[in-house]
C-alpha positions as CSV (number, residue, x, y, z in Angstrom):
1,Q,115.4,44.0,9.8
2,V,113.0,43.3,6.9
3,E,114.8,41.0,4.6
4,P,115.1,42.3,1.0
5,H,114.6,38.8,-0.5
6,F,111.4,38.4,1.5
7,L,110.1,41.7,-0.1
8,F,111.3,40.7,-3.5
9,N,109.8,37.2,-3.3
10,T,106.5,38.7,-2.1
11,L,106.4,41.3,-4.8
12,A,107.3,38.7,-7.5
13,G,104.4,36.5,-6.2
14,V,102.0,39.5,-6.4
15,R,103.2,40.3,-10.0
16,S,102.6,36.7,-11.0
17,A,99.2,36.5,-9.4
18,I,98.0,39.7,-11.0
19,A,97.7,37.9,-14.4
20,T,96.4,34.6,-13.1
21,D,94.5,35.4,-9.9
22,P,93.9,39.1,-9.3
23,S,92.0,38.5,-6.0
24,R,94.9,36.6,-4.6
25,A,97.3,39.3,-5.7
26,S,95.1,41.9,-3.9
27,D,95.0,39.7,-0.8
28,M,98.8,39.4,-0.9
29,I,99.2,43.2,-1.1
30,D,96.8,43.6,1.8
31,R,98.7,41.1,3.9
32,L,102.0,42.8,3.0
33,V,100.6,46.1,4.2
34,D,99.5,44.5,7.4
35,Y,102.9,43.0,8.0
36,L,104.7,46.3,7.3
37,R,102.3,48.2,9.6
38,A,103.1,45.8,12.4
39,A,106.8,45.6,11.8
40,I,108.0,49.0,10.8
41,P,107.1,50.9,14.0
42,R,109.3,48.4,15.9
43,L,112.1,48.7,13.3
44,R,112.1,52.5,13.6
45,S,112.2,52.4,17.4
46,D,115.4,53.6,19.1
47,G,115.2,50.7,21.5
48,G,113.5,52.7,24.2
49,A,110.1,51.4,23.5
50,E,109.3,48.2,25.4
51,A,108.2,45.3,23.2
52,T,105.1,43.5,24.4
53,L,104.1,39.9,23.8
54,G,101.0,41.2,22.0
55,S,102.9,43.6,19.7
56,Q,105.4,40.9,18.9
57,L,102.7,38.4,18.1
58,D,100.9,41.0,15.9
59,I,104.1,41.0,13.7
60,V,104.1,37.2,13.6
61,R,100.3,37.1,12.8
62,A,100.8,39.5,9.9
63,Y,103.8,37.6,8.6
64,L,102.0,34.3,8.7
65,A,98.9,35.7,7.1
66,L,101.1,37.0,4.3
67,M,102.9,33.6,4.0
68,H,99.5,31.9,3.8
69,A,98.5,34.3,0.9
70,R,101.8,33.3,-0.8
71,M,101.5,29.6,0.1
72,P,97.8,28.6,0.6
73,R,98.7,25.2,2.0
74,L,100.1,26.9,5.1
75,S,97.7,27.5,8.0
76,H,98.4,28.9,11.5
77,D,96.9,29.6,14.8
78,I,98.1,31.9,17.6
79,R,96.9,31.5,21.2
80,L,97.7,34.4,23.5
81,P,95.9,34.7,26.9
82,A,94.5,38.2,27.3
83,D,96.5,38.7,30.6
84,L,99.8,38.2,28.8
85,A,99.3,40.6,25.8
86,A,101.0,43.5,27.7
87,A,103.8,41.3,29.1
88,P,107.3,42.4,28.2
89,C,108.8,40.3,25.4
90,P,112.3,40.2,23.9
91,P,112.0,42.1,20.6
92,L,112.0,40.4,17.2
93,M,112.7,36.9,18.5
94,L,109.3,35.4,17.9
95,I,109.3,36.5,14.3
96,S,112.6,34.8,13.8
97,L,111.2,31.5,15.1
98,A,108.1,31.9,12.8
99,E,110.3,32.6,9.8
100,N,112.3,29.4,10.7
101,A,109.1,27.4,10.9
102,V,108.2,28.6,7.4
103,K,111.7,28.3,5.8
104,H,112.7,25.0,7.4
105,G,109.4,23.4,8.1
106,A,106.7,24.5,5.7
107,E,108.7,25.3,2.5
108,P,110.5,21.9,2.1
109,K,107.4,19.8,3.0
110,I,105.0,18.7,0.3
111,G,101.3,19.2,1.2
112,P,99.6,21.1,4.0
113,V,101.6,22.5,6.9
114,H,100.3,24.1,10.2
115,I,102.1,26.4,12.5
116,Q,100.8,26.6,16.0
117,I,101.9,29.3,18.4
118,D,101.0,29.1,22.1
119,A,101.9,31.6,24.8
120,R,101.4,30.7,28.5
121,R,102.5,31.7,32.0
122,T,104.5,28.8,33.4
123,S,104.8,30.2,36.9
124,P,103.9,33.6,38.4
125,G,107.1,35.2,37.2
126,R,107.7,33.3,33.8
127,V,106.3,33.2,30.4
128,E,106.8,30.7,27.6
129,V,106.0,30.8,23.9
130,T,106.2,27.8,21.7
131,V,106.3,28.0,17.9
132,A,105.5,24.5,16.5
133,D,105.1,23.2,13.0
134,N,104.3,19.9,11.5
135,G,106.6,20.5,8.6
136,A,109.7,18.8,7.3
137,G,111.4,18.4,10.7
138,F,115.1,18.6,11.5
139,A,117.4,18.2,8.6
140,E,120.3,15.8,9.4
141,H,122.7,18.7,9.6
142,A,120.5,20.8,11.9
143,Q,119.8,18.4,14.7
144,S,121.4,20.6,17.3
145,G,119.5,23.8,16.4
146,G,122.8,25.6,16.1
147,G,122.0,27.8,13.1
148,L,123.2,31.5,13.2
149,G,119.7,32.9,13.8
150,L,119.1,30.6,16.8
151,S,122.6,31.3,18.1
152,N,121.9,35.0,17.9
153,I,118.6,34.5,19.8
154,R,120.3,32.5,22.5
155,E,123.0,35.1,22.9
156,R,120.5,38.0,23.1
157,L,118.5,36.1,25.7
158,R,121.7,35.5,27.7
159,Q,122.5,39.2,27.6
160,M,119.0,40.3,28.6
161,H,118.2,37.7,31.2
162,G,121.3,35.5,31.9
163,E,120.4,31.9,32.8
164,Q,116.8,32.8,33.5
165,A,115.8,32.7,29.8
166,S,116.1,29.9,27.3
167,L,115.4,28.7,23.8
168,S,114.9,25.0,23.3
169,L,114.1,22.9,20.3
170,R,112.5,19.5,20.1
171,A,111.3,17.2,17.3
172,Q,107.6,16.7,17.2
173,A,106.3,13.2,17.3
174,D,104.3,13.7,14.1
175,G,107.0,15.5,12.3
176,G,108.1,19.1,12.5
177,V,109.8,21.1,15.2
178,A,108.7,22.9,18.3
179,A,110.9,25.9,19.4
180,T,110.2,27.2,22.9
181,L,111.3,30.6,24.1
182,A,111.1,31.2,27.9
183,W,111.9,34.3,29.9
184,P,111.2,35.9,33.3
185,L,108.4,38.6,33.5
186,E,110.1,41.6,35.1
């Protein structure tokens, strides 16, 4: 689901930038188009199409590029080994983790924030993706990582893979949070 407030906020940012920084407004529109191109085919899918790690990270990459255009202090890097690009991936979970990193990590922090995403094979039959930020870190009320979005991810993982999949959160030593999604390659 593409959140309406996300679109409204992006379009409001474009409208504001048109008068003050037209090249930034143009960049924001280009990034929004990239995001919609990456996300809409998956949203239109009837569920029969298999999501791949590469396609899911394309959505995340487009989203983070758009957020950088809206919030220039945000930077990001995505590392995906070529041999994992075609690996099956639970759909629309990585974008939720990236959105959380922006909303709860980058937005509340003053100054530059970096989001690092790393995919790796942890054993012959498992893959792990970590979405880490150096943002604001856990709020006192969110130490458990028990928000609705994270609960939904955990439940979907359980339904798809039982106990073989997991979502874990940990505080980063230098601030921020690392969320790691792990699942079996089938």
